[in-house]
N, C-alpha and C positions, 0 to 999 in steps of 0.2 A: 150402098149396104154391105154389099154382096163381098165386094174386096176386101171390107175393113176385116167383116165374118171369116175371110179365107184366110189374113193375115191373124186372126184372133186365133183361130184354129190351129193353126201350124205351130203360133208360139205354145199352146197348151198343151198339143201333144208332145213337145219338142218337152217340154217339162216332166213330162208320164216317162220319158226315157232318162231321165237325168237325175242319178243317186243323189246330189246332194235335197233334190226336192221331197226325196223320201224322207231323207234325214232330218231334214228343216220343217215337214211335217208331223214326224214324230217325237222328235225334240219340243215341238210347243203344244202337242198334248200332251205328251208327259208332267213339263211342269205348270200347264193352267190346269191339268189333273189334280199336282198336287196342289196347288193353291183351293184348288175347287174342296177338294178331300178337309184340309185344314181349316178354312171358314166354316165349312158345314160339323163338322166334329167338335170343332174351337164355341160356336156360337149357339149350336144346336135347332141352329133356325134353317128352313129351307128357302134360301135363296141362291143365286147365281153371279147375284149383284157386286160383289168383292171379288169372285173370280175373272167375272169380265174385265174388273178393273184393273187387276194385276195383267191381266193375259193382251192389255191394250198395251202397255208397258214391253211386254214383248213383243208385239206385232211391230213396235218403234223400230227394232231391231232386224228381225224376219224380211217386212217389207222391202228395204233396199237388199239387203243379198238376194234375193229374189227378181229383182229388178235390174240388181247392176248390169250386166251382162245384155240387156235386151237392146239398147242406142249403142252403149261405150262399143259391145263387142262387133257391133256393124262398123263404128269408125273404125277400130284397133286392126281388125281383119281385114280393112277393103275393100267388103261386102256390100260398103253402105252406097257407092256411086253407083252401081248395080242396080242397087235396091231401088233407088232412087228417080233411076232414069225407067223404072216400069212404068205400065200405064199404071200407076198408084199414085195418089198425092201421098205429102209427107205428112197432112193431117191425119189422112187414113190410116198410113204407117205407126203412126204412134197411138190412133186411138184403137188399131186393130193390136197392138204389142199391150197395152194398158189393158186391153178386155181378157186376153190371154191370161195374164200374170194374173189378174181380179177373178179370172175363173176359178183359176189353184188357190186362190186364198179363200173364196167362197163355198169348195168341196172342204177344205180345212173347216173353217164355219160351222159347213153342216154338220162333219163328223163331231164338231164340240156338243150338238144337241143330246148327244146320249150324259151327257152330265144333267141337264133338268130332266131326262127320261129316266136315270136312276134317280130322284129326289122325287119324280110322280109313282115309280115303283114302292119305293119305302118311306114319303112321307105325302104334304101337299101344297105344293107350292102352288104362287101367284102365278100363272101362267100369262095371264095380260103383260103383268110386268118383268117377266122374263122373256115374252115374246118382242116386247120393246126393247130390253136391253141389248138381246141379238141383233135388233134393227139397227139401232147406235150402233155397234160395234163394226156393225158390216159396212154401212157407210161409211164409221171414223177408217175402217182397215182401207175402204175405196180412194180416201183421201189421202192414204199415205203410201199406196201403190203406185198414186199418180205422182206424189212428189220423189220417190224413187225414178220413174221416168223419168222426171226432172232432171235429175242429178246425172242419170244415166245418159244424157244427151248432151250434158256440158262435157263431157272428157269422152275420150279413146282407151281410159284405162279403169278397169272395172272396180278394182281396191280402191281408186280414187274415187269413183259412183257409190260405191255401196258404205265407204267412212265420211264421203258429203250427205248423203240419205239420212245415216243415222244422226248426224251431227245438225240434218235440219230439222227431223223431226223430233230429237230430243229438244231443241228447242222450242218450238210450237207445242212441246210437253208441258215444260216448266215456266216458260213466260207468263204465266197468272202468278208465279210465286214474286217476281219482280215487280209487278202490279202490286201485289198486296204489301213489299217493302215499301214502294216508292208512296205508296198511299192514293186520296184521289187528285186531278180526276185522270191520271194516269191506270189508275187500277180498272175503271168503267174501260178505258179503251183497250186494253188488255184482256179484258173478259171477252170483248168482241172476238177475237182471233184466237185463244183460245181452244185446243181441241175437245182438253177436258173439259172446260167451263161446258161447254155445247152435249158434252157426253152423259152430266151429272142427271139430266132429268129422264134421259132415259132410263138409266140406275131405276129411277123412281118409278120405272112405267108411266112417263109420261112422252106422249108424241108433242113435239110442238113442231109448227112446219118450219120455222125460225130456224130452228135446229137442222133439218132437212135440208134448207136451202142451201143453210150456211156450209156443211160439206160438199153437195153437190157443185157449188160453187169454188169451194177447192179443186174438185177435181179437174171442173173447164179450167181454169184457169193456169194449173199446170199443164195440164196438156196443152193450152196455149202456148205458153210460154215452151214447153218442150219444141213444138214445132217454130216456133220463129227463131230458136236458136239452131235447130238444123237447117233451116232455109239460107239464114246466115252465112252458115259454114260450107253450104254447096256454092256461095259466089265467092270466096278466098281463092 
């Protein structure tokens, strides 16, 4: 566990010295703040649910940009060989890098708490629904980061990793549209893998175990696939 935390700390710290990370965080907060202002002023209702829904779509683009260099850069720069010959397993490296990136995203989500705090000052928001919404958003963001780690493991090009990550997450975001168009039984099957479908209940203030399990399963699955991809590359 200490080795994983060591890798995670190194990755998280490296973000703090990267201007791109600050630019992404600032851009994310500005855009989500815009959606927050528009939804609250337009509806006159003290709810952050519309803002979180739109912020989820923004995270589809932010997560792959944050993670595109994690493994692709190691392979592209030739440092992967050295990294994977140290007394750290591939799984530990992948998990540590994921936690480092997820740590930055968690910090970003904590900064987003300024919006419900502003609502609490001017109005009377439902804190139960608000915290449930943030929990769902945090879990979904974790799944997005894990997906970004996976696409970063597939290539030595940061650009390809970033574009592939966005494409994968967009597919997961809109996959329920196809189910709606094709009808049953496809619609029911698609709902089980739709990230937006599992996020809906959190919006409503409902914390359902099956949704938590879904996002945790996505995280574990993408990290497992990333590890297998990297292990296979070491034997080429």
